C-alpha positions in Angstrom: -23.0 -52.7 -31.8 -21.9 -53.1 -35.3 -22.0 -56.7 -34.7 -25.7 -56.4 -34.4 -26.1 -53.9 -37.3 -24.7 -56.5 -39.3 -26.4 -59.3 -38.0 -29.8 -57.3 -38.7 -28.5 -56.7 -41.9 -28.5 -60.2 -43.1 -31.8 -61.3 -45.1 -33.6 -64.0 -43.6 -32.8 -66.4 -46.3 -29.9 -66.4 -44.6 -30.9 -67.1 -41.2 -28.1 -69.6 -41.1 -25.3 -66.8 -41.6 -26.7 -63.8 -39.1 -26.4 -67.6 -36.7 -22.8 -68.2 -37.8 -21.8 -64.8 -37.4 -23.4 -63.9 -33.5 -21.7 -67.5 -32.9 -18.3 -66.9 -34.0 -17.6 -63.9 -33.3 -19.5 -62.9 -30.0 -19.0 -66.4 -28.8 -15.5 -67.0 -30.1 -12.7 -68.7 -27.4 -10.0 -66.5 -28.9 -7.9 -64.4 -27.3 -8.9 -61.0 -28.3 -6.6 -59.7 -30.1 -6.2 -63.1 -32.1 -10.3 -62.6 -33.1 -10.4 -58.8 -33.6 -7.5 -59.5 -35.6 -9.1 -62.2 -37.9 -12.2 -60.5 -38.2 -10.2 -57.4 -39.2 -7.8 -59.4 -41.8 -11.0 -61.2 -43.3 -13.6 -58.2 -43.8 -10.8 -56.8 -45.8 -10.2 -59.8 -47.7 -14.6 -60.6 -47.6 -14.5 -57.1 -50.3 -17.3 -56.5 -48.8 -17.7 -53.0 -47.9 -20.8 -53.4 -45.5 -18.6 -55.8 -43.5 -15.7 -53.7 -43.2 -17.4 -50.5 -42.3 -19.8 -52.5 -40.0 -16.5 -54.6 -38.3 -13.6 -52.5 -38.5 -14.6 -49.8 -35.9 -15.0 -52.6 -33.5 -11.6 -54.2 -34.5 -10.3 -51.0 -34.2 -11.8 -50.5 -30.6 -9.6 -53.9 -29.7 -6.6 -53.7 -31.2 -3.6 -52.0 -30.7 -2.1 -49.8 -32.7 0.4 -52.4 -33.8 -2.4 -54.9 -34.3 -4.4 -53.3 -36.1 -1.5 -52.6 -39.1 -0.5 -55.8 -38.3 -4.7 -57.9 -39.4 -4.1 -55.1 -42.8 -0.9 -55.9 -43.9 -2.4 -59.6 -43.1 -4.8 -59.0 -45.6 -2.8 -57.4 -48.0 0.3 -59.3 -48.2 -2.2 -62.2 -48.5 -4.5 -60.8 -51.7 -0.7 -61.6 -53.2 0.9 -64.0 -51.8 -2.5 -66.4 -52.6 -2.4 -65.0 -56.7 1.2 -65.8 -56.4 1.2 -69.3 -54.9 -2.4 -70.1 -55.9 -1.4 -69.5 -59.6 2.7 -71.5 -59.4 0.8 -74.7 -57.6 -2.2 -75.0 -60.0 0.1 -74.7 -63.3 0.6 -78.2 -64.7 4.8 -77.5 -64.7 6.3 -77.9 -62.1 9.3 -75.6 -63.3 7.8 -72.9 -61.7 7.8 -74.3 -58.1 12.0 -73.9 -58.5 11.8 -70.4 -59.8 12.0 -67.1 -57.2 9.6 -65.5 -56.2 11.6 -61.9 -56.0 8.6 -60.8 -54.3 8.8 -58.7 -51.0 7.4 -60.1 -47.6 9.1 -58.1 -45.4 6.1 -58.0 -43.1 5.9 -61.6 -42.7 9.1 -61.4 -40.8 8.5 -58.5 -39.0 4.7 -58.0 -38.1 5.2 -55.8 -35.1 2.6 -58.4 -33.7 3.1 -62.1 -32.0 4.2 -64.2 -34.7 1.0 -66.8 -34.1 -1.3 -64.0 -34.5 0.0 -62.9 -38.1 0.4 -66.4 -39.1 -3.2 -67.3 -37.9 -4.4 -64.0 -39.6 -2.7 -65.0 -42.9 -4.1 -68.3 -42.7 -8.0 -67.0 -42.5 -7.4 -64.6 -45.5 -5.8 -67.5 -47.2 -9.1 -69.8 -47.0 -10.9 -67.0 -48.5 -8.7 -66.5 -51.2 -8.3 -70.4 -51.9 -4.9 -71.0 -51.8 -3.9 -74.3 -50.4 -0.6 -73.5 -50.8 -0.8 -70.6 -48.3 -2.7 -72.5 -46.2 -0.8 -75.4 -45.4 2.3 -74.0 -45.3 0.5 -70.8 -42.1 -0.9 -74.5 -40.7 2.0 -76.0 -40.6 3.9 -72.7 -38.9 1.3 -72.5 -36.3 0.7 -76.1 -35.6 4.8 -76.0 -34.6 4.1 -73.4 -32.5 2.0 -75.3 -30.5 -1.5 -74.1 -32.0 -4.5 -76.7 -31.7 -6.4 -77.3 -34.0 -9.4 -75.7 -32.5 -7.8 -72.3 -32.7 -7.0 -72.9 -36.1 -10.8 -73.6 -37.4 -11.8 -71.2 -35.1 -10.5 -68.4 -37.0 -11.0 -70.5 -41.0 -14.8 -70.4 -39.4 -14.5 -66.4 -38.6 -13.3 -66.6 -42.5 -16.1 -68.9 -44.1 -18.8 -67.1 -42.7 -17.5 -63.0 -43.3 -17.1 -64.0 -46.3 -20.4 -66.0 -46.9 -22.1 -62.4 -44.9 -19.8 -59.9 -47.4 -21.4 -61.8 -50.6 -24.7 -62.2 -49.2 -25.1 -58.5 -48.7 -23.6 -57.3 -51.6 -25.7 -59.5 -54.0 -29.1 -57.8 -52.2 -27.5 -54.7 -52.5 -27.2 -55.6 -55.9 -30.6 -56.4 -56.2 -32.0 -53.5 -54.5 -30.5 -51.2 -57.3 
């Protein structure tokens, strides 16, 4: 199992990450599509080749082709949106908030999977990318759709752990060069 390989690659000084990796993925209460879509989108967003290489095959095996493509789409569109909306929010001139974005985001309206799943994946990626506006927006859509806070936090935990594992493994790879 790729998850076991990834856990065994985590160094002893980051044992908490190893344990968290096993619990947030291995013991998740999320339905399979939500879980593995979140894992795939966050593995992409983590920018860690090792994390993505290890988790992608299992994600692909657990997702329909449509969900697999949608999870990748969530990572892609949020890579753009998180930079744009985070920047617009951080600029001290509030007039930027009144200007039209002018960026194509059609996949958000028609992701090819249940909108709740896509919103959850988008929220998880936004957590990695640190966009408060996007986090608020996706969280509100999810809550209006009846998604419990515990489900939302579950996705955020996955994003936090995958980001930390990716940073740790990439640092170790660099230090061993």
